[in-house]
N, C-alpha and C positions, 0 to 999 in steps of 0.2 A: 224120663222127663215130667212131670208133674206138671204140665201145663190144662189135662181134659176142661176145666172151667171155663163157664164162661164169663164170670163176676171176681174180682177180689178185693172183699170192704175194704174199704180206707180202716188203720185208724189213728188212734189221735199225734201220732209220730207224724203218717201221713199229710192229719191235718193239719202242722200246727207247717208242713213243709208248703203245703198251697196255701198257709196266711201270709208265707215268704212268697210265698212268689205273685199276691194277689197285690202285696205293698208293694215289691218292686216294681209289676207292671204299674201302677197311679201311681211314685214317684219319679221314675225312669224311663218306662214306658217299654219297658223289656223285662224276660221275667227272668227266677231264681235257676237263672243258671250256668255252670260250671267248662270245666272242662278237663282232660287231662290231659297231658306233650308227653311224646313220648323222645327223645330226639336218637335219630340213626344216628351207623356209623359209615351206611353208603347210602344212593342214592337207589329207591324204590321206585319200577317200574308204575307208575299209575293205573291204570286199567289194573293190573293184575292186581292191586290192591281193590280197588271198586270194586272186580265183579266180585270177589274172597269175600269183602262186606255182604255187598250184596245178596248176595249165598248163604250165609252166617242169619244178617239179622230179617230174615226173611223165616224165618224160622220160629221165627216171635211175633208172631198177633199182635196182642198184647202190645206192643209201638205203636199199635195205631189204634189204639184204645182211646175214651174219652170218659171220664169221670158222670155221674148219676145218681140218682136214691132210689130204694127200693120206695114200694109201699109202704114201712113202717122211715122212714125219712132217712135209712141208715146211708152215707154214702157210701159207694162203692164204681171201681178202675170196669166198664164196663168190657169186655175183651172180645173183637171184630173173630168167625170164624179161622178167618185168615189174613193176615200181609201181603199182598200185591205189587205191593208201593217200591217201587226202588229209591236205593239207601239219596240221602241226597251227599254230596261228594263233589266236590271242589281240589281241584289240583294248580297249587301256584309257586309258579318257577320266579323264583331269584339270584343275583348276580353275585347280591352284598352273599356276604360270608352272612352266616346266621347268628348271630347275634345281641345282643341288645335290638339292634333293628328291627330283629326277626319275633324278641317279643314287643314290639309295635304291631308288626303283623297280626302275632294272635289272638290283639286284647277285640281285633277287628268282629274275630268269632264270633266270640264270646258274649259281642257286646249287638247283635246283629237278630231280631228276633227270628226263631224259623221263619218257613217262610207260610206253611199253614200252621190250623186255632193243632190240628191234629197229627202235628210232627214230633218230636222229642230227642233225637237224636239223627247229627249230621258230623261230619270227621272230611280235616282238612288235611291235603299232604301239601308240604312247604317243600319242593328242591331248591341245592343248590347244586357244582359241577360234580361232588363232589360228596355229600348226604342228605338226607331227608329227615325235618321231622314232620309226623303225623299227631295230629292233634282227635281228639273226640270231643265233641261238642253236646253234652246233653240237659237235658228240660232235671233241676235234681226232683220230682212232682216221681220220677220213672226209678231218678236210681242218689242213691246216697252215695261219697265222696269212694268205701270200702268195693262196696256193688259193682258200678263200677270199673272198680280196676279188675271190678272180679270178672265180670261182664269180659273185656279184654283177652286175661288171661283165659275162656273158656275159649273163644276165640281161636284162638292160637291154638288149643290143644284143639279146632277141629280141624284148626290146618295143616295140622299135621299130624291127623289121622288117628290120632289120643283118644283115645273115652273122656267124657267128664268125671272129674269125680265125684262122686254120690248122684244123689239126682236133685233135684234144685228149690227147693222150700220156698213153697206159691198158696197154697189154701189158708181160706182164714175165717172165720166169723165173722156175726153183725156184733157184738160186744154187746147186747145190752141187758145181759144179763153179770148179775154179784156189782147191784149199786148203791151196796150200804161199803163195801171195798173200797168202790170209785170217789162215795163222797167220802174216805178217812183219807185215801185219798192226796183230796184234795184238800181236805184242812192245814197237811204235815207242807203239802205247796203252796199256800194262802199263806201260813205262820212264817215260809222263808221267806215269800217275801216283802211279806208287811214286814222286817228285817230287815229287808231292805234297804225298803222305802222312808225309812229314816234318814237317811245321807242320800239326797239326789245326786250322785256318779256325773262325773266334769263326762263331758262331750264337746266336738268341734262340733262347728255351727253346719247347721250345714246347707250348703251354696243358694240361693236363690235364683241364678242361674246359668247352668250349666247343659254337658249334652247331652245327661243322665245316662253317661259312658263310665265307666274305669279304668285305670291305669296302674300299670303291675309292677312293679320291684322285682326279680328274682335273686335270693343269692345260696350261692353253692358253693359248699365246701366238700372239698378235696375228703379222701379217705380217709389221711394221716388226719387231717387239719378235724374232720367227724368224733375221730378216735380220741383225738385229746379230749375232744367239747366232752362227749361221754365222759371220758375218766372225770371230770371235773364235778360233771351234774349227778355221777354215782355219789364225789367225794363229798361235794357241799350236800347234796338234797333226798344222800340215799341209795341202794340198789334202783337199776328199773323207776329211776324214778326225775328219768328227762323233762318226762311235760313241766312239771311242776316249776323244775331247774328254769326252762326257754321261754316257760311264761314270766318270770321273773325277769329275767331278759328285757321281754320285750315290752314288760312294766315298769322298771326302771328306764328304757327307753323313750319310752312314748312318754313320759315323768317329765324327762328333756325335753320333750318337745313344746309344752304343755307352760314350762316352767321358761322356757325361748316366748310365752306369746303374753309370759306376765295376765296368767286369768286366774280370778281368783278362784282358788280349788278347796272341795270338801271328798270325794275319795274316788278312786277308778272300779269300774263294774265289768266285769270280764262271764261274760259269756263263753260256757268250755265242753265240747262238745264231746258226749261218751256213746261208745255201741254198745250197746244190749244184744248184740249177738253175744250165744252161747259155747262159741269154737270159732275163734279167730284166725286159726291157726290152717281152718279147712272149712269155707264160704258157701256154702249153700243157701245164704241167701239175698242174693242176687238182686229181683226186682225190689223198688219198693224204699221203706227207710225206716232202719233200727235205731235212732239215735235218739240220745235221751240230749240233758243241760246238767252241767254242774254251775256256780253261779259264785265267782272270788272276788272278793271286798275289800280295796286295803285301802285304809287311810291315805289322803297324801303324805303326811309327815312322815310314817311310815317309810316309803316308797323312796329314797335314798340309798336307803339300809341293804342289801341283797340278802342278807342269810338273814335279816328281819325278814321282810319280804314273805322269803322261799320256806321260815317256820308257820307263818298262817296259811298262806296255800296250804303247806300239807294240812293245815289241821283243821281246815277249812274243812277240805276235801276227804280225810278225813271220821269229819262230824257228819257228809251230807251222804257219804255212807252209806253209814253206823245206821245212822238213819230212814235209810232206804232211798232216800230223793229223788235219786234219778227215775228209780222203773216209778215210785208215784206220780212220779212228773207224767211219765209215760201215759201211762190210769187214769189217771186224773185227767190229761187231754181228751179223752175215752169223751170228759162230759160238752167240751168243746163244740164237736160233728154236730151241734143241731145248729148254731149259726153259721153261715152263709162266710169265708174268707175274706171276704172285703169291711164284716161286722168285726168281726171278730178284730182282725188289723189296728182300729180305730180302736179296742178297745183292751186291747194291750201298754194304747199307751197310757193308760190314766195311772194307773201304783207309782210311776216313775216322773209322774210331768212331762210326757215325751220322752225321755232321754234312758231310753232301753237298753246303753249300753255305754262304756267306752270305745272298746272296739270289740270284736269277738276274735277267738281259738282255738284251734283245731287245732291235731298234731295226732298225723294218722300212723304214726310208727310205720312196723312191717306192713310191705306193700301188697296187695290180696295179688299180683302181680307176680308168678313165680317164676319169671322167666327169664331170662338175661337174652333171650332174640325175642322179634317180629318182624315173620314174617322171613326167615332168613338171614334179618340187621338185626348189628346189635345193638341191644339199648345202651345209649352213652350212661344218661338220666331221662328221670320220668316224678313231673312235676304235677301238680297242679293248680289253676288259675279262676276260683271262683270271685261271682259279686257278691258283695250282702249285704244284705238290707237295712234299708233305710228309712228310719236311721243303725244304727252308727255312722252308718257306712264308707264303715273297717271295720280291714281284720289280715291276723295276720296266719300261716296257714307252711306250716309241715310236714315233714317226712319225710322218711327214711328209705332208699332205695341202693342198692346196692353197695354198698360200705358207703355210702353219699347222704347229708342232713342237708334238705331243703328248707328255706322259709323262704313265702312268698306272699309278697305286700299287696295286699288290692282296696284299695282306694276311690268314691264318689271322685268325677274328676268336678276338679274346684277346690275338695274339702280340702288337700293337703301344697302349694307349691312343690316345686322343683329341688330347690333347697327343705324344705322340712323331711321331706321325703329322701332325700340322700341324707338328713341330722339321722331319721330313723333307720335304717341302712347299715348307718358308718357307726350308732350304737349301736347294735345286736354286733355286730360284727367282732366289734371292739371288746368285749363283753362277754364274748364268748370264746374271745379271745386264742379269734382266728384273724390271721391278717388277707385271707385272698379279699 
């Protein structure tokens, strides 16, 4: 493993995530956290799990690092020589079945700040009489979603005595060269932002009072339902086009919500994450962030027709990829690293009158966790529960694991009523053609 360097320079993508962390801390009191949830078919021994995780995480000193700037003001992650700190681990015993109540228990983990400023990872094991649920709570400044899955996959290989498949990519440079290319990338990004700003996107009003916590709804489809959804997606959107199909379904469900609220509307704007890793089947880039974004805008008057929405999403995706927008956005983001995250967060509000998006969307697809078990227990499901920057405070996150499709609704407390959250869930299920 290439872990010998004491610093890792932060990329533009890292800096965007650091900015989101600053925004969330200023608006909700808790940073850009997420968690991976593993449902297991039996009860694990809590002490055994804690000791195994502790031994593994201590191999990575960067988990005790922190942000800094060098003499040229380039930001980097300063890595100590060793990590001798015990992993944060809690064991929760529950008498109830780990169903919807379990999701409420899981919310506490992702809505609680880490106990120290230089802590970026913790684990919770929730157990009943017959099975356990493990959650890995992570700071997105150190892991993106796929990297976090790959980290758990590496742990499982380490636990079973298998060597990791390939070295971990870790080295980086200041990226203080090729300025003309960065400015050209910035021009491309600016043209796209200007085009989007011609129509102020519809967004839910951020509640003035609230706990600053996030609530979640989980939609889990059976393997049979998942197969039907993918067949429907390929039929309506094209082969391997499940992401535009799912986004179209969610746009329609969200449109129903805005119609119910009888709001005047113009368009819906959705940022969608794009993974820039060169090989998604063999993830070597585990730590830090390798994501960029596509931006999709749908006029409200078109949102009721899924075929029109899918066609528009596919065309917008084609145009942005052809123009190299995701890579240009990542390249142009290098220029923002001179600004502190607190300042950059305020600047991001300007182009769209403070309405940065209607909601956020991400589809992970195939999981980077490649095993069917965890420490000997079969994994019955795996899904993600991220927090969403404010604004918009609303997001939908889908993933595919062991022939199951999951969609998680994440929203700021007070942004939706329970009835509205249920309306969104029901709308997504109905349009996916599933009965679950």
